[in-house]
N, C-alpha and C positions, 0 to 999 in steps of 0.2 A: 737850516732850521728844520726841514722835513726829515733829514737824517737823524737829528737829535730826538725829534718826536717819535720816530720809528724805533730808535734804540730804547727809549723810555717805555714804549708800548710793549716791546718784547720782554724787557726785564719785569714789568708788572705782571705780565702773563705768567712768567715763570714763578713769581712769588705766590700768585693765586693758586696755581696748580700744586705747589709745595704745601700750602696751607690746607688744601682739600685732601692731601694724601693721607691714607690711614696709617696708624702707628705700626701695624703689623705688615706693612708692605715689605716686599722682598729687598728693595734697595734702600739705602740710607737717605735721609732727607737732603743731605748735601748733594748727592748725585742727582736726585730728582730736580732740585732747583737749578742746577747747572745745565741739565739736559732739556729743560722745558723751553727755553727761548728758541732753540733750534726747531722744535716742533711747531711753535707758534709762527715762525717765519714761513713754514710750509702752509699752514692753515690760514694765515693772514687775519688772525683775530685781533680785536681790540681789548684793552683792559682799562682799569680805573685810572683816575687822574694821578699825577705824580704826588700830590698832597696826601692822598690816601695810602700810597705805597710807603712813604717814609714817615709814619706816625710816631710820636714820642713814645708810645707804649711799646712798639716794636723795637725801637732803639734801646729802651731800658731793658727789655727781655734779652736782647742780644748781648748787651754789656754784662748782664747778670750771669749769663751762661759762660761768658769768657772768664769772669772772676771765679766762678765755681770750678771751671776747668783748671785754672792755674792753681787754686787752693788744693784740689784733689791731686794734681800732679806733684805738688810739693809734699803732701802727706805721703804719697806713694814712694817718692824718692827717699824721704826720711825713714820710712819703714824698711826699705831695702838696705839702707845704710846701717841701721841698727841690727838687722839680721845678719850682716856680714861680720859681726863682732862677737866676742864672748858675752854671755847673758848674766855676768856677775852683778851682784847688788853693789851699789855705791857704798864704800866704807864711811865710817863716821868722820874721821879727821883726815885721812889720806885722800887726796884729790883723785877722782876716778879718771882714767885715761879713755874711757868710752865716750864716743859721740852719742848724745842722747837728747831727747825732747822731754824736759822735766821741769817742773816747778817745785823748788825745794825751799824749806824754811827751817832753820835750826834755832835751838834755845840752849844757852849755856848757863849753868848755875854753879858759882864757886864761893867758898867762904871768904870773908874780908875781915879787916881789923875791927876790934871792939864789938864782936858779935854780929856784925852786919853780914849781908850776903850781896854779891854782885851778880846781876842777871844781864845777859846779852841776848838780844832778840834779833835774829836774822842770820848771824854766823857767817856773814860774807857770801851768802848764797842768793839765789833769785831764779830768774827764768832762763833756762838753757834751751836753745833751739838750733837745729841743724840747718845750715845755709847751703851746703853742697855735699856731695858724696864723700868729701874729705875734710870738711870744716864745720865747726860748731862755735856759737857765740854764747856767752853768758852776760846777761844784762841784769846786774844785781841791784839791790836796794841797800842804802846805808844801814848798818847795824845800830840798834839803839841800846845804850848801856844804862842800867838802872841800879841804884844802891838802895837797899832796904834793910831795916826800917829807917836807919839814919845814915848820913853820909852826904857827899857833895851831890849837887843836882845832876840828873841824868841828861843824856843828849845823844845825838846821832854822830856816827863816825864818817869815814870816807866811803866813796862809791866803788864797789868792786866790779871789775870788768875782766873778761877772759876770752881768749881765742884759742881754740884747739885745732890742731892739724894732724890728721891721721896719717902716719907714715906706713904702717902695715898692721893688719889684723886678720884673724881667722876665727870663725865660729866654732862652737863645740862640735867635735867630730872631724874638723878640718885642720886642727892644729891648736885651737883654743889659746890664742895669744894676742897681744896687742903691743904696739909701740906708737906713742903719741907725743908730739911736740906741743907744749902749752906756753902761751904768753899771757901771764896774769898782770893786772895793774890795779892800783888803788888810786882813784882820782880824788884829790883833796877838795873838800867842800869849803874849808876855811871858815866854818860857822861855829865850831865848838872845840873844846879841849880834847875831845876823844878822837880827833883827826890827827894824822901825822904832820900836817902842815905843808907837806911836799908830796909830789907824786912818787910812788914806789913801783918799780917794774920787777916782775918775778918770772924770768925765763925758767922753764921746768921741762924735764924729760920724764914721761910716765911710761912704765912698761909693766907687763904682767904675763903670767903663764898659769894655765889651769891643767890639772891632772885629775880626770874624773870629776868628783864632787868637790875637790880641794883646789884652791887657787891662791896665788900670791900676787898682790898688786903693790907697786912701789913707785915713788917719785923722788927726784933729786932736783932741787931748785935753789936759786940764789936771789936774795932780796937786794935790789939796787936802787937806793933813793936818788931822786933827781936833784936833791939839794939837802943841806944840813946833815951831811954824812957823819960828822963828828958827833952829832946828837942822836941820830937814828941808827947809825952803824950799818954794817952789812953782815948778813947771816946766811949760812949754808943750811938748807933744810932737807932732811932725809926722812921720809915717812914710808913705812911698810906695813901692809895689812895682810894677815893670814886668815882666810875665810874657809868655811865648810858649808856646803849646801845640805842641810839636814831635812828631815821630814816636816810636813805641815808648813812648808814655805819658810822655815826658820834658817837663819844664817848666823851661827855663832862665829865670832871673830876675835882676834887679838892683834892690836896695832902697836908698833914701836915708832914713836914720834920724837925725832932728834933735831936739835938746833945747835949749830956750831957758830959762835960769834967770832967773826973775822976782824971787824973794825968797830969803833964806837966805845962807849963806856964799859961794856962787858967783853971787850976783845980778849980772846984766849980762853973764855969759859965755854962750857957746853951744858945743855940740859937735855935729859931724856925722860920721856913719859911712856908708861905702859898703859894701854887703853883696851881693857876687855869690854866687849859689847855684844849685843844680840840684835840682828836685823830680822825683819818680817816682810814678806812680799815676794813678788808683785801680785796683787789681787785685782782681778778685773772688776771695775765699777760699772761702767756703761760704755758700750761700743769700744772705742780704742783707749779709754782712760783706765789707768791702773794705779793702785795705791800701794805704797811701801813706807816703812818706818824703821827706825833704829834707835837704840839707847845704849849708853855705856858710861863708864867712869874712867877719867883720865887721871893717872897717879904719877907724881914725880918720883923718880928713883935715883936721881943724882943729888949731890950735896947742894949744888947751885941750881936754883929754879926761881922763876919769876912768880909762880904761884904753886901751891902744894897739890891741890887736886880740884877737879870740877866735874860735875855731871853734864852729860851731853845728850840732847834729844833732837831727833830729826824726823821731819814729815816730808814726804815726796808724792807728787802726782805726776805720772808720766803719760805721754800720749803719742 
């Protein structure tokens, strides 16, 4: 019992000395608090009761510091990861192979039958955040489809999910390239006609190379439905974006978006879209937040196509 009281007394003394230490002292607070008990053993001083030592306020402050420390460490890791990659702007339709911290929201507008227009809000995007020096996760929100002024009722589609794994990359001046493995998925909500009704996996390989202000970003992926393959089919998707970093933070681009139907109702067909567009950014907003946007027109250039053309708008906040 005496030994326990003595240990408590020494620890309390150390905490009191650490609290009285000035912020401009030469040694960190951690070193002062650990060295104080040894000094108190020599002086034989007493301290306050154990109840005063472990107050709820002190515990809350300590927990808050730990949380801030973990959050800042995560932000620092994410910043370093992004710095080891090319600084290209994300294309409109081609999936970017960069690991990034970004909140993105897209809007599509395309003509429909009988003078109507079909709008899709979300575009299969959402919140992208870096989880390690080589991985990034996208947690998307279901896209909402709206027909205006007349047409069937609107509704939400499936939930987009994505995991990126960086195989190799180098920043501008060190090679300016990237190679990324992407595993995308659409999780069925089962709540509306705009969903596929089954999960669809999309393994994809993304690669790109930059030469000065010019860069080429490309992806090759395969849609693999978990069920109802005869209805949903399987498609090989090949997208390539050609970008140029111009003055005033402008990024003119031209994309080639191709789909080759391997199974399903359209087996053997292919459709190709040309997508000229213009990006803008990244502009610093506040502290680590940056804004960018892009707009373009996707135009069908093959005889077979599921739609003729559509406008695409994209807004992004990176951090």
